[in-house]
DRENDO-1510 file (C-alpha; in Angstrom, 1 decimal, always signed):
<recs>
REC; n; res; u; v; w
REC; 1; MET; -29.7; +102.3; +39.2 .
REC; 2; ARG; -28.6; +98.7; +38.7 .
REC; 3; ILE; -32.1; +97.5; +38.3 .
REC; 4; THR; -33.2; +100.5; +36.0 .
REC; 5; ILE; -30.1; +99.2; +33.6 .
REC; 6; ILE; -31.1; +95.9; +33.9 .
REC; 7; VAL; -35.0; +96.8; +32.8 .
REC; 8; LEU; -33.3; +99.0; +29.9 .
REC; 9; ILE; -31.5; +96.2; +28.6 .
REC; 10; ALA; -34.5; +93.6; +28.6 .
REC; 11; LEU; -36.5; +96.7; +27.1 .
REC; 12; LEU; -34.3; +96.9; +24.3 .
REC; 13; ILE; -33.9; +93.7; +23.6 .
REC; 14; VAL; -37.3; +92.8; +23.3 .
REC; 15; GLY; -38.1; +95.9; +21.5 .
REC; 16; SER; -35.6; +94.5; +19.4 .
REC; 17; GLY; -37.0; +91.4; +18.8 .
REC; 18; VAL; -40.3; +92.9; +18.1 .
REC; 19; ILE; -38.5; +95.2; +15.3 .
REC; 20; ILE; -37.0; +92.3; +13.7 .
REC; 21; SER; -40.1; +90.1; +13.9 .
REC; 22; GLY; -42.3; +92.4; +12.2 .
REC; 23; PHE; -39.7; +93.0; +9.8 .
REC; 24; MET; -39.8; +89.3; +9.1 .
REC; 25; VAL; -43.3; +89.3; +8.7 .
REC; 26; ASN; -43.8; +92.4; +6.5 .
REC; 27; GLN; -41.3; +91.0; +4.2 .
REC; 28; GLN; -43.1; +87.9; +3.8 .
REC; 29; ASP; -46.5; +89.3; +3.3 .
REC; 30; ARG; -44.5; +91.6; +0.8 .
REC; 31; GLN; -43.4; +88.3; -0.8 .
REC; 32; GLN; -46.5; +86.5; -0.9 .
REC; 33; ALA; -48.4; +90.0; -2.2 .
REC; 34; GLN; -45.8; +89.7; -5.5 .
REC; 35; GLU; -46.3; +86.2; -6.2 .
REC; 36; THR; -49.9; +86.8; -5.8 .
REC; 37; ILE; -49.7; +89.6; -8.2 .
REC; 38; VAL; -47.6; +87.3; -10.6 .
REC; 39; GLU; -50.3; +84.6; -10.6 .
REC; 40; ILE; -53.1; +86.7; -11.9 .
REC; 41; LEU; -53.2; +86.5; -15.5 .
REC; 42; THR; -55.3; +87.7; -17.9 .
REC; 43; PRO; -58.1; +85.3; -19.6 .
REC; 44; TYR; -55.2; +85.7; -22.8 .
REC; 45; GLU; -52.6; +84.6; -20.9 .
REC; 46; LYS; -54.7; +81.8; -19.4 .
REC; 47; LEU; -55.4; +80.6; -22.6 .
REC; 48; GLU; -52.1; +81.2; -23.9 .
REC; 49; LYS; -51.0; +79.1; -21.3 .
REC; 50; TYR; -53.2; +76.3; -21.8 .
REC; 51; LYS; -52.1; +76.2; -25.3 .
REC; 52; ASN; -49.0; +75.5; -24.6 .
REC; 53; GLU; -50.2; +72.9; -22.3 .
REC; 54; LEU; -52.2; +71.1; -24.9 .
REC; 55; GLU; -48.9; +71.2; -27.6 .
REC; 56; LYS; -47.0; +69.5; -24.4 .
REC; 57; ILE; -49.8; +66.6; -23.8 .
REC; 58; ASN; -49.9; +66.2; -27.8 .
REC; 59; LEU; -46.3; +65.6; -28.3 .
REC; 60; TYR; -46.3; +63.0; -25.2 .
REC; 61; ASN; -49.4; +61.2; -26.9 .
REC; 62; GLN; -47.5; +60.9; -30.3 .
REC; 63; GLN; -44.0; +59.8; -28.5 .
REC; 64; VAL; -46.4; +56.9; -27.1 .
REC; 65; LEU; -48.0; +56.4; -30.2 .
REC; 66; GLU; -44.4; +55.9; -31.4 .
REC; 67; GLU; -43.9; +53.6; -28.8 .
REC; 68; LEU; -47.0; +51.7; -28.8 .
REC; 69; GLN; -45.9; +51.0; -32.8 .
REC; 70; MET; -42.7; +50.4; -32.3 .
REC; 71; GLN; -43.8; +47.4; -29.9 .
REC; 72; ILE; -45.9; +46.2; -32.6 .
REC; 73; GLU; -42.8; +45.6; -35.1 .
REC; 74; ASN; -41.1; +43.6; -32.2 .
REC; 75; SER; -44.0; +41.6; -30.5 .
REC; 76; ASP; -45.4; +38.4; -31.4 .
REC; 77; ALA; -49.4; +38.1; -32.4 .
REC; 78; ILE; -51.0; +37.6; -29.4 .
REC; 79; ASP; -49.6; +41.2; -27.9 .
REC; 80; VAL; -50.5; +42.6; -31.2 .
REC; 81; GLU; -54.3; +42.9; -30.7 .
REC; 82; HIS; -54.3; +44.8; -27.0 .
REC; 83; ILE; -51.5; +46.9; -28.7 .
REC; 84; ASN; -53.9; +48.1; -31.4 .
REC; 85; GLU; -56.3; +48.8; -28.5 .
REC; 86; GLU; -54.0; +50.9; -27.3 .
REC; 87; ILE; -53.1; +52.5; -30.6 .
REC; 88; PHE; -56.7; +53.1; -31.0 .
REC; 89; VAL; -57.5; +54.7; -27.6 .
REC; 90; VAL; -54.2; +56.7; -28.1 .
REC; 91; LYS; -55.2; +57.9; -31.7 .
REC; 92; LYS; -58.8; +59.2; -30.3 .
REC; 93; VAL; -57.2; +61.0; -27.7 .
REC; 94; ILE; -54.5; +62.8; -29.8 .
REC; 95; SER; -57.4; +63.1; -32.3 .
REC; 96; GLU; -59.5; +65.3; -29.6 .
REC; 97; ASN; -56.9; +67.2; -28.6 .
REC; 98; LYS; -55.6; +68.5; -31.7 .
REC; 99; LYS; -59.2; +69.8; -31.8 .
REC; 100; GLU; -59.2; +71.5; -28.5 .
REC; 101; LEU; -56.1; +72.8; -29.5 .
REC; 102; GLU; -57.0; +74.1; -32.4 .
REC; 103; ASP; -60.1; +75.6; -30.6 .
REC; 104; VAL; -58.0; +77.2; -28.5 .
REC; 105; ILE; -55.7; +79.0; -31.3 .
REC; 106; GLN; -58.7; +80.0; -32.8 .
REC; 107; ARG; -59.9; +81.7; -29.5 .
REC; 108; LEU; -56.9; +83.1; -28.7 .
REC; 109; ALA; -56.9; +85.0; -32.8 .
REC; 110; GLU; -60.3; +86.4; -31.6 .
REC; 111; MET; -59.4; +87.6; -28.3 .
REC; 112; LYS; -56.1; +88.9; -29.8 .
REC; 113; ASP; -58.3; +91.0; -32.9 .
REC; 114; GLU; -60.6; +92.2; -30.2 .
REC; 115; ASN; -57.9; +93.9; -28.0 .
REC; 116; ASP; -55.9; +95.0; -31.2 .
REC; 117; GLU; -59.3; +96.4; -32.6 .
REC; 118; PRO; -58.8; +100.6; -32.2 .
REC; 119; ALA; -61.5; +101.7; -29.3 .
REC; 120; SER; -64.1; +103.5; -30.7 .
</recs>
């Protein structure tokens, strides 16, 4: 009788452990599934996100350009040539970034127009 009670208690403990671990694994799977669903973006949303990143990069490059121009004002004549080269490169990057940003904005507008057109 005593062994039966010990075996029943042991089975109860093991069973509870299995149930709890199964529940926790199920919760983790659910959270991962929700995160995956959130990560699934439409092409329009991906392009919109890319546009926002391009805008951030463009702002950063503008700040770098301003800092370089301030360095020219506060530097010796020896450093000016090197700083001018850096400014040239940053301006080129900004120009390319703006062109790409304009292309993305144009594509977003086209995609929005395609989505807004009523189905025939």
